[in-house]
FIMIDO-926604 format. One record per residue (C-alpha): y, x, z. Coordinates in pm, 1 decimal, always signed. Example, Ala and Ser with C-alpha at 12.3 -4.5 7.8 and 13.67 -1.06 7.14 Angstrom:
<sites>
[[-450.0,+1230.0,+780.0]]
[[-106.0,+1367.0,+714.0]]
</sites>
This chain:
<sites>
[[+13650.0,+7853.5,+15759.1]]
[[+13315.4,+7735.5,+15870.8]]
[[+13028.8,+7617.5,+15610.0]]
[[+13111.0,+7297.7,+15450.3]]
[[+12780.6,+7134.0,+15552.3]]
[[+12875.3,+7180.9,+15887.2]]
[[+13230.8,+6988.2,+15849.9]]
[[+12932.7,+6713.5,+15756.9]]
[[+12871.5,+6727.4,+16121.8]]
[[+13203.6,+6731.6,+16278.2]]
[[+13287.6,+6440.2,+16004.9]]
[[+13017.6,+6241.5,+16215.8]]
[[+13059.5,+6343.4,+16561.9]]
[[+13448.6,+6265.4,+16526.0]]
[[+13333.3,+5874.9,+16353.5]]
[[+13125.4,+5852.8,+16686.7]]
[[+13380.6,+5935.0,+16911.6]]
[[+13630.5,+5689.5,+16815.0]]
[[+13407.6,+5419.4,+16755.9]]
[[+13411.6,+5362.6,+16334.8]]
[[+13168.5,+5156.2,+16226.8]]
[[+13019.7,+5442.3,+16002.6]]
[[+12655.4,+5376.1,+15990.3]]
[[+12397.5,+5547.0,+15829.8]]
[[+12111.4,+5305.8,+15800.7]]
[[+11793.4,+5434.8,+16017.1]]
[[+11585.6,+5410.9,+15643.0]]
[[+11844.4,+5616.5,+15479.8]]
[[+11789.7,+5882.8,+15769.7]]
[[+11415.2,+5882.4,+15797.6]]
[[+11440.5,+5962.1,+15422.7]]
[[+11691.8,+6223.0,+15473.2]]
[[+11463.0,+6394.9,+15778.6]]
[[+11164.9,+6361.6,+15526.8]]
[[+11355.6,+6520.7,+15230.0]]
[[+11460.4,+6752.9,+15443.6]]
[[+11185.2,+6904.9,+15606.1]]
[[+10977.5,+6890.0,+15294.2]]
[[+11243.1,+7077.4,+15124.1]]
[[+11236.9,+7356.4,+15382.7]]
[[+10867.0,+7376.0,+15351.5]]
[[+10908.7,+7402.2,+14978.3]]
[[+11122.8,+7641.9,+14993.8]]
[[+10944.1,+7829.2,+15230.7]]
[[+10663.6,+7799.7,+15010.3]]
[[+10837.8,+7945.2,+14700.1]]
[[+10958.7,+8254.9,+14881.9]]
[[+10601.8,+8380.0,+14968.3]]
[[+10478.5,+8287.9,+14616.6]]
[[+10301.0,+8630.7,+14550.7]]
[[+10509.3,+8816.0,+14855.1]]
[[+10267.2,+8719.2,+15127.2]]
[[+10127.3,+8959.5,+15370.6]]
[[+9904.6,+9023.8,+15637.4]]
[[+10154.1,+9216.2,+15852.3]]
[[+10312.0,+8874.1,+15908.8]]
[[+10023.6,+8749.0,+16106.8]]
[[+10131.8,+8964.6,+16419.8]]
[[+10514.1,+8871.3,+16362.7]]
[[+10373.0,+8540.6,+16383.8]]
[[+10187.2,+8613.7,+16680.3]]
[[+10445.6,+8783.6,+16851.8]]
[[+10720.3,+8518.7,+16821.2]]
[[+10488.3,+8235.3,+16923.8]]
[[+10350.8,+8466.6,+17278.8]]
[[+10763.3,+8454.9,+17320.9]]
[[+10836.0,+8074.9,+17221.0]]
[[+10557.4,+8008.6,+17492.6]]
[[+10666.9,+8187.1,+17724.8]]
[[+11020.3,+8008.3,+17780.3]]
[[+10930.2,+7706.0,+17936.6]]
[[+10757.2,+7930.9,+18252.5]]
[[+11129.7,+8112.8,+18253.7]]
[[+11300.5,+7830.4,+18198.2]]
[[+11110.5,+7577.8,+18446.2]]
[[+11248.3,+7765.7,+18781.1]]
[[+11606.5,+7729.4,+18654.6]]
[[+11605.8,+7354.8,+18553.9]]
[[+11450.6,+7282.0,+18887.1]]
[[+11677.8,+7482.2,+19108.7]]
[[+11982.7,+7565.4,+18953.6]]
[[+12024.2,+7232.2,+18733.2]]
[[+11890.3,+7055.6,+19037.7]]
[[+11632.2,+6804.7,+18761.6]]
[[+11325.9,+6701.1,+18905.8]]
[[+10998.4,+6831.7,+18841.7]]
[[+10863.4,+6584.4,+18519.1]]
[[+11265.2,+6633.1,+18367.3]]
[[+11252.0,+6996.6,+18431.8]]
[[+10916.5,+7066.8,+18255.5]]
[[+11024.1,+6803.7,+17959.0]]
[[+11357.3,+7017.2,+17890.8]]
[[+11153.4,+7331.3,+17937.7]]
[[+10941.6,+7201.7,+17620.5]]
[[+11248.6,+7100.4,+17440.0]]
[[+11401.4,+7445.2,+17458.5]]
[[+11099.3,+7633.0,+17413.0]]
[[+11069.6,+7454.7,+17090.5]]
[[+11283.7,+7477.7,+16793.2]]
[[+11521.7,+7248.8,+16565.8]]
[[+11445.7,+7231.8,+16196.0]]
[[+11818.8,+7075.0,+16193.4]]
[[+11920.3,+7386.1,+16360.8]]
[[+11741.1,+7582.2,+16103.9]]
[[+11868.2,+7412.5,+15806.7]]
[[+12216.7,+7516.7,+15911.6]]
[[+12123.9,+7850.1,+15981.4]]
[[+11920.7,+7893.8,+15651.4]]
[[+12239.9,+7734.2,+15417.0]]
[[+12485.6,+7996.5,+15624.8]]
[[+12252.0,+8270.9,+15512.1]]
[[+12272.0,+8195.2,+15160.0]]
[[+12621.5,+8165.9,+15171.9]]
[[+12682.8,+8470.9,+15280.6]]
[[+12423.2,+8638.1,+15095.9]]
[[+12214.1,+8758.2,+15410.7]]
[[+11886.8,+8969.4,+15348.1]]
[[+11622.1,+8754.1,+15502.8]]
[[+11263.4,+8800.1,+15445.4]]
[[+11059.3,+8575.2,+15240.4]]
[[+10816.0,+8449.7,+15578.6]]
[[+11084.6,+8300.5,+15740.6]]
[[+10996.6,+7906.8,+15717.5]]
[[+10700.9,+8010.8,+15897.7]]
[[+10849.1,+8103.4,+16191.5]]
[[+10990.2,+7779.0,+16213.2]]
[[+10645.0,+7623.0,+16206.6]]
[[+10522.1,+7887.8,+16426.7]]
[[+10768.5,+7792.3,+16727.7]]
[[+10753.3,+7434.8,+16676.8]]
[[+10441.6,+7365.3,+16882.1]]
[[+10364.6,+7666.4,+17158.2]]
[[+10631.1,+7591.6,+17423.8]]
[[+10527.6,+7180.3,+17428.2]]
[[+10138.2,+7292.4,+17438.2]]
[[+10269.1,+7550.6,+17731.1]]
[[+10466.9,+7245.5,+17878.4]]
[[+10201.6,+6951.8,+17877.8]]
[[+9952.0,+7228.3,+18032.9]]
[[+10259.6,+7280.3,+18329.4]]
[[+10277.8,+6886.5,+18305.0]]
[[+9911.9,+6833.6,+18395.2]]
[[+9822.0,+7174.5,+18660.4]]
[[+10137.9,+6982.3,+18873.2]]
[[+10107.2,+6657.8,+18842.1]]
[[+9805.8,+6580.7,+19088.4]]
[[+9826.3,+6198.7,+18899.6]]
[[+9763.9,+6325.5,+18593.9]]
[[+9531.4,+6656.4,+18678.9]]
[[+9257.3,+6660.9,+18394.2]]
[[+9200.7,+6818.6,+18019.1]]
[[+9461.9,+6736.9,+17764.9]]
[[+9383.7,+6399.5,+17576.6]]
[[+9253.5,+6444.9,+17219.5]]
[[+9603.7,+6180.8,+17104.3]]
[[+9812.7,+6427.8,+17291.5]]
[[+9667.6,+6704.6,+17042.8]]
[[+9669.2,+6458.0,+16743.5]]
[[+10051.1,+6390.5,+16800.4]]
[[+10121.9,+6787.2,+16821.0]]
[[+9964.1,+6856.6,+16480.7]]
[[+9927.9,+6519.0,+16290.0]]
[[+10346.6,+6422.2,+16384.0]]
[[+10556.5,+6402.9,+16064.0]]
[[+10742.7,+6700.4,+16065.2]]
[[+10472.8,+6962.3,+16101.3]]
[[+10252.8,+6817.0,+15811.1]]
[[+10585.8,+6773.9,+15593.9]]
[[+10666.3,+7168.4,+15691.4]]
[[+10315.5,+7293.7,+15678.4]]
[[+10191.1,+7045.4,+15346.8]]
[[+10550.3,+7181.2,+15132.3]]
[[+10497.6,+7559.4,+15271.6]]
[[+10097.5,+7510.7,+15134.3]]
[[+10217.7,+7338.1,+14790.7]]
[[+10508.3,+7596.0,+14727.7]]
[[+10283.3,+7845.7,+14766.8]]
[[+9995.3,+7736.1,+14557.5]]
[[+10265.0,+7713.6,+14273.5]]
[[+10530.6,+7862.8,+14239.6]]
[[+10902.6,+7743.4,+14172.4]]
[[+10810.9,+7777.9,+13738.5]]
[[+10522.3,+7560.3,+13810.6]]
[[+10651.1,+7357.3,+14070.0]]
[[+11003.7,+7265.7,+13944.7]]
[[+10879.8,+7000.8,+13732.6]]
[[+10886.2,+6816.2,+14108.6]]
[[+11069.4,+7024.3,+14319.0]]
[[+11358.3,+7068.8,+14137.3]]
[[+11529.6,+6821.8,+14237.4]]
[[+11489.5,+6871.0,+14596.7]]
[[+11546.0,+7267.4,+14622.6]]
[[+11912.5,+7260.2,+14402.7]]
[[+11997.5,+6929.2,+14626.9]]
[[+11921.6,+7106.5,+14923.1]]
[[+12284.3,+7155.1,+15059.3]]
[[+12366.5,+6746.6,+14973.6]]
[[+12089.7,+6628.8,+15201.7]]
[[+12157.0,+6901.3,+15502.1]]
[[+12527.6,+6754.3,+15486.6]]
[[+12373.9,+6402.2,+15470.4]]
[[+12152.7,+6460.1,+15736.2]]
[[+12423.7,+6678.0,+15955.5]]
[[+12645.2,+6293.6,+15945.4]]
[[+12371.3,+6150.4,+16086.0]]
[[+12337.3,+6369.0,+16337.8]]
[[+12719.5,+6383.7,+16425.6]]
[[+12710.9,+6037.1,+16550.3]]
[[+12390.9,+6021.5,+16712.6]]
[[+12575.2,+6329.8,+16897.1]]
[[+12868.1,+6143.8,+16964.0]]
[[+12634.0,+5857.9,+17116.9]]
[[+12471.2,+6063.5,+17387.6]]
[[+12851.8,+6183.1,+17486.9]]
[[+13005.0,+5846.7,+17487.8]]
[[+13046.1,+5841.7,+17803.0]]
[[+13026.8,+6159.2,+17889.0]]
[[+12768.0,+6141.7,+18196.3]]
[[+12987.7,+6373.7,+18435.0]]
[[+12711.8,+6376.0,+18700.7]]
[[+12492.2,+6580.7,+18435.9]]
[[+12785.6,+6811.5,+18436.5]]
[[+12539.8,+7092.0,+18553.5]]
[[+12274.4,+7009.1,+18253.5]]
[[+12572.8,+7030.7,+18024.3]]
[[+12628.7,+7393.9,+18175.0]]
[[+12295.7,+7491.4,+18073.9]]
[[+12287.3,+7363.9,+17721.2]]
[[+12598.1,+7534.2,+17665.8]]
[[+12504.3,+7851.5,+17823.4]]
[[+12146.4,+7886.1,+17782.1]]
[[+12104.9,+7932.7,+17384.0]]
[[+12276.9,+8262.1,+17447.9]]
[[+12102.0,+8389.5,+17639.4]]
[[+11739.3,+8267.0,+17385.9]]
[[+11962.9,+8397.3,+17100.3]]
[[+11934.8,+8700.8,+17260.3]]
[[+11597.0,+8706.5,+17307.2]]
[[+11577.9,+8658.9,+16943.8]]
[[+11765.9,+8917.9,+16812.9]]
[[+11572.0,+9138.9,+17022.4]]
[[+11260.8,+8989.3,+16847.4]]
[[+11404.5,+9058.0,+16521.1]]
[[+11497.1,+9417.5,+16596.5]]
[[+11168.4,+9492.4,+16718.3]]
[[+10974.0,+9375.5,+16448.8]]
[[+11231.9,+9557.2,+16230.8]]
[[+11339.9,+9281.2,+16024.7]]
[[+11671.5,+9214.4,+15767.0]]
[[+11944.1,+9110.8,+15920.1]]
[[+11904.1,+8720.3,+15777.7]]
[[+11542.2,+8679.8,+15951.0]]
[[+11674.1,+8810.0,+16276.7]]
[[+11972.9,+8556.6,+16256.9]]
[[+11694.8,+8287.8,+16156.3]]
[[+11484.9,+8373.1,+16483.7]]
[[+11783.9,+8436.0,+16682.6]]
[[+11941.4,+8061.3,+16588.5]]
[[+11553.1,+7908.5,+16564.2]]
[[+11536.9,+8035.6,+16999.6]]
[[+11865.0,+7909.8,+17043.9]]
[[+11784.8,+7543.9,+16974.6]]
[[+11683.7,+7293.8,+17113.9]]
[[+11387.6,+7010.8,+17002.8]]
[[+11508.0,+6677.1,+16910.6]]
[[+11207.6,+6536.2,+16636.0]]
[[+10930.7,+6717.3,+16801.3]]
[[+10938.9,+6772.6,+17145.9]]
[[+11043.1,+6389.6,+17207.5]]
[[+10787.3,+6254.2,+17034.5]]
[[+10506.8,+6435.8,+17204.0]]
[[+10666.5,+6448.7,+17569.3]]
[[+10760.9,+6084.8,+17578.0]]
[[+10380.8,+6017.1,+17576.5]]
[[+10232.0,+6254.7,+17805.1]]
[[+10547.3,+6274.9,+18061.5]]
[[+10598.2,+5914.2,+18089.0]]
[[+10826.0,+6005.5,+18431.1]]
[[+11078.0,+6184.7,+18225.0]]
[[+11421.8,+6048.3,+18175.0]]
[[+11432.9,+6124.2,+17761.7]]
[[+11817.7,+6014.8,+17760.8]]
[[+11860.5,+6336.6,+17931.3]]
[[+11724.6,+6546.9,+17692.0]]
[[+11826.6,+6353.2,+17435.1]]
[[+12173.8,+6442.3,+17569.6]]
[[+12134.0,+6815.1,+17632.9]]
[[+11954.7,+6904.6,+17309.5]]
[[+12150.9,+6694.9,+17054.1]]
[[+12452.5,+6544.4,+17297.4]]
[[+12522.6,+6966.4,+17313.0]]
[[+12306.8,+7216.4,+17243.2]]
[[+12310.4,+7137.6,+16817.7]]
[[+12686.2,+7089.9,+16834.9]]
[[+12757.3,+7413.4,+16987.5]]
[[+12503.4,+7619.1,+16720.3]]
[[+12602.0,+7459.0,+16405.9]]
[[+13002.5,+7515.1,+16493.8]]
[[+13018.6,+7811.5,+16722.5]]
[[+12663.1,+7922.9,+16738.0]]
[[+12547.2,+8068.4,+16443.1]]
[[+12851.3,+8234.2,+16334.0]]
[[+12870.4,+8424.0,+16686.8]]
[[+12487.2,+8526.4,+16641.4]]
[[+12592.0,+8706.0,+16294.0]]
[[+12838.3,+8884.7,+16479.8]]
[[+12581.5,+8999.4,+16709.6]]
[[+12406.8,+9156.0,+16411.7]]
[[+12680.0,+9287.5,+16245.4]]
[[+12757.7,+9533.3,+16550.6]]
[[+12422.9,+9619.8,+16589.7]]
[[+12298.2,+9660.3,+16257.8]]
</sites>
């Protein structure tokens, strides 16, 4: 059976596809996403408390370099195989080079359920992989679009580093690291103990949102749908190779594989819609949230775990 939190995503997806009147209010979604990202940051900080080591830095640097290279590989595929415009190809490459905090949360819950060995630093992987691909995509767009040549504006950098996901993840990570689980429990106990509940409700809303992007199914985008369903497996395999190269425990490698396989639907859209105004954000949401996210949550993460069992 799938992890129980995954079934809440399936419930939301089915409810959306049958046009149920089930809805999660926007204010509730904002609160859930805030709690989810803050809790992920806190849990990562608690795990790092007293465990931080300088050797983590080369690991993070390698992940950032690989993440930054992904758009360079994906843009030609999206341009010529998927037949997207230059703007849309660069936009999609940013979404697929960046990562999904929701997928990370599901992978983390999966690891806890299956009691896999995992390093304390896995939340740092999420932080490290969120922005490099977006930054590379921005520079690709500036380079290839003659009308937009010039330096990247300060507003783009502000959007990249001050968006709520980055602030909550990094802030929660620092607070958890500074105070540790014992001192922090008075404030953070409810958040960390209720992680699975918050994740389940968040996934319920994600299921409803994914259903909207699939209804009606855009038949003209079949190439993009095929890309969104297949490319995560190639990227996950890259993540497995990176994890094996770094000699990480099984759970940590599964986290990296799941992150590489994921596509951003929070940070990347917030930045790309301002930087690449002629990109169709509907296509990005259809691919990242309508196709890739459900595939990873329902099928991908257990399959990547199976790969690791064969390799380990």
